C-alpha positions, 0 to 999 in steps of 0.5 A, a space after each residue: 048222342 041221341 036223346 029220346 024222349 025219356 032222356 029229355 024228360 029226365 033232363 027237364 026234371 033236373 033243369 026244373 029242380 024237381 028231379 030226385 037226389 039220384 037224378 041231381 047226381 046223374 046231372 052231375 055225372 060226366 054224361 050230364 055235364 057233357 050234355 050240358 057242354 053240347 047245349 052250350 055249343 049248339 045254342 041250347 044256352 040261350 035260355 035265360 033260365 040257365 044263363 048263370 050256369 052257362 056263363 060259369 061254363 063260358 068263364 071257365 073255358 075263357 080261363 082255360 083258353 087264355 091260360 093255353 097261350 098266356 102271352 096275349 098275343 096268339 088267338 089260336 085255339 090249342 089242338 088239345 085243351 084240357 080243362 077242369 069244370 064242375 068236378 070233372 076233366 074236360 078234354 076238347 081235341 080238334 081233328 088233326 090238321 090234314 083231316 078234313 075241315 069238317 070233322 068234328 071236335 071231340 069232347 071228352 068228360 071224365 071224373 073218378 074213372 068214368 068217361 064219356 065223350 061226343 062231338 061238336 061242330 068244329 066251326 061252332 067250336 072255333 067261332 065260340 072259343 075265338 070269341 071267349 078268348 077275344 072277350 077275355 083278352 080285350 075285357 069286353 063284356 060277353 057278346 052273347 047278350 044284346 046291350 038291352 039285355 035281350 038274347 042274341 038270335 041264333 042266326 046272328 051268331 053263325 
């Protein structure tokens, strides 16, 4: 997904809360939700201003992953994960096993007949999802923040 200067400006307006009602509606659209999810998997979520919102997405994803394997034994990531978030249906599809490991995960966001999709790095998706699943099962606090409340360094998480 290419982000132009105009699109980045629109996103900045929405994040800062100065956007119009139309801009807020666009932020809640499947395209806006997809941008939000892509930021989550590309460390755009390390911004303290949006921490609460990204925590909500992380919790929703952890719940969906847990429900995919409720026995609590498997820590595998399902080949296809469908979940609801912010009024949208999200589908995460891993590349088929015989395909190259570098192939990306496809994320599709849909609501009321409107659907958009994008790709996210497979390793980042697997690692993030695995951490969320283990956190959930072991009831440990989020691993994204340091104990002193400071945000983790992106390179430390890769």
